[in-house]
N, C-alpha and C positions, 0 to 999 in steps of 0.2 A: 707674585704679590708685590715685590719691590718695584717691578716695572710698572704695574698698574698705579701704584702710589706715586711714582715719578711722573707718570702721564697726568694724573689728577692735579699734581702741583703745577705742572707746566700749563695745564688748561686754565686754572683759576688764579693761582698765586703769582706765577712768573709771567713776564711779558713775552709774547711771541717775538722771535728774533727777525722774522721776515714778514713781508706784507701778506695778508692784512695783519695789523697789530692788535686788532680787536679779539675778544674771546667770549663774546656774548651771543653770537649766532644770528640768523636771519629773523626769527620770530621776535626776539627781544628788540632787535633793531627797528622792526616795523611798529611794534608796540611802543617803543621809545618815541617815535615820531608823534603818535597819538597823545602820549603823555606830555610831550613837549608843547604841543598845541594846546592841550587842556590846561597845563600849568600857566601858559601865557594868557589864556582867556580868563582864568580865575584871578591871576595877578592884575589883569587889566580892568577888572570890574570896578574897583574904587574910582579910578581915573575916568572911566566911562560914565559913572553915576555923577561925579562932581562936575565933569565937563559936558554934561548933557544940555543941549539947547532946546528951546520950545519947538523949533522946526524939525527936530529929530536928528540933526547933525551934531557933531561934537565941536567943542571949542578947541583952540590950539592946545591948551593944557590936556584936554581929553585925548586928542589925536597923538600927542607926544607920549602921554602915559601909556596908552594902549600899544603903541609901536615899541616902546621900551620894554614893556612887559612881555611882548612876543619874543623879542631878542633874548631877554633873560631866560625865558622858558626853553628856547633853543640851545642855550648854553648850559643851564643847570641840569637838565635831565640827562643829556649825554655824559656829563661829568659824574653825575650820581651813579649811572649805570657802570661806567668804567671803575669807579671806586668800589662799587658793590661786587664787582668781578675780580677784586684782588689788587687793584692799583692803590698802593698805600700812601703815596705822596701826591701833591698837586702836579709836580713835574711828571710823574709816572702816568697820572690821569691824562694829562695833555698829550704825552707821547703815545698812549694807546689810541688817542683820537686823531693822531697824525700831525700834531704840532711838533715837528722835528726839523733838524738841519737837513739841508739838501745840497746837491752839487749844482753850482750856478750854471755851468755850461749845459748840462743835461736839462735843467729847468728851463733855460732860455730857448733851447731847441724845441722842446715839447710845448712850451707856452706859445711860441710862434706858430707851431702846427695847429694848436687848439684854436687860436685866434683866426687863422686862415680857414679852418673847417667851419667854424661858427659863422664867419662873415659870408662864406659861400652859401651855407644853408639859408641864412637870413635873406640874402639877395635873391636866391631862387624862390623862397617862400613868398616874399613880398611881390615878386614879379609874376609868378605863376599861380599863386593861390589867392592871397589877400594881404593887404597892408596891415600888419599887426598894430593894434591900438590898445594902450593900457591907460587906466584911469590915472590922472595926475594927482598923486597923493602928497607931493612935496609941499605945495602951498599950505596945506593943513598943518604943517609943522612950524609955521611962523618964520623967524629969521633964517637967513641962509646958513649961518654956522650950525644951527640946530638941524637943518635939512642935511647938511654934509655929515654931521655926527651920526645921524640915524640911518641915512640911505647909503652913504659911501663907506662908513666905518663899522657901525654896529651890525647892520644887516649882513654884509658879506662875511664877517668873522663868525657870527652866531649861526648863520645858515650853512657855512662850510663845515663847521664842527658837527652840526646836526645831520645834514644830508649826505655829506661825503665821509666825515670821520666816523660817525656812529652808524648811519644807515647803510651806506655803500660798504663800509668795513665789515659790518655784520653779515650782509648779504654775500659778500665775497668769500666768506669762510666756507660756504656750501655751494655757491653757484659759479659758473664760468664768468670770466671778466665782462664780456659784452652783455650777458643776461643781467648780471648784477648792476651794471652801469645803466642799462635801459630801465630797469625797475626803479632805481634811485632817481633817474631823470624824470620818469613818469610821475612819481610822487612829488618831486620838487616842482615840476611844471604845473601839475594838477592843482596844487595848493595855491597857485597864483590865479586860478580861474576867476575868482571874485573881482579881480582888478581888470579883467578883459580876456574873454575867451579866445579871441583871435591871436593873442600873444602867447597862448599856452604851448603850441607846437615848437616855436623857437626856444622857449624856456625849457621844454623837455630836452631838446637837443643840447642846449647849453649845459644843463645838468648832467647829461650823458657824457659830454666832452670833458667837463670838470672832473667827473669820476675817473675817467681814463687818465687825465693829467695827474690826478692824485696818485694813482697806482704807478704810473711811469716815473714820477719824480720821487715817490716815497714820502712826500711831505704835503701838508695842506697849504703851506705858505704860497706856492705858485698859484694855487686855486683861489686863495684869498685875494692876492694881488690882481689876478685877472677879473675876479668878481667885482672888486673895487673899481677897476678900470671901466667895466661894463656899466656899473651903476652911476659912475661919474658922467659918462657919455649920455646916459638916459636922463640924468638930472639936468645937464646942460641943454639937452634937446627940449626939455619942458619949460 
């Protein structure tokens, strides 16, 4: 009886000491992605209505509002799930989602390996399969500082917390590392299909690599930095 009670407390109330730090499991993690998307859509409706143009496109205000709402959805839902599963403070919520300290040397080595693997895949994909093309969404956000805020800062932070911290963390509780990373990568890449189908495979691989980087370093920070770097290069290229 005492042992069962202790296990129950460990599962819900206390934080897991080792990776994964989550305690919500695969199904809640997958449902969380849908809830995060839905939350972003609902929160973006006012901006989409106000910023609607006669030709069907959105004004700068509309685009910025919808993008911001998406990022907020990706942040709020994982945080709510962590809080609901026993994380009592904001610090504990963020720690459950992987926002933790890390060893710089280890992070540097694994980040370099992740960059190398991703660049190799991107090179092979573009030369052997097809040149990936993504819709240029940056211009729709207006001034360059706003583009940087949304694409280089808000998107990487919110997406890492959602897709690596919540989704991969939850999947990893029950699945082997590579399987969990692949599923998380497929969901991450698949959700970018609307901006360009040819860019999905490299993004799936990018998501896969980021998941492995998260586990190897034990922190989301290296993933966020690498994601920011990737989005900065993409923004400069557009």
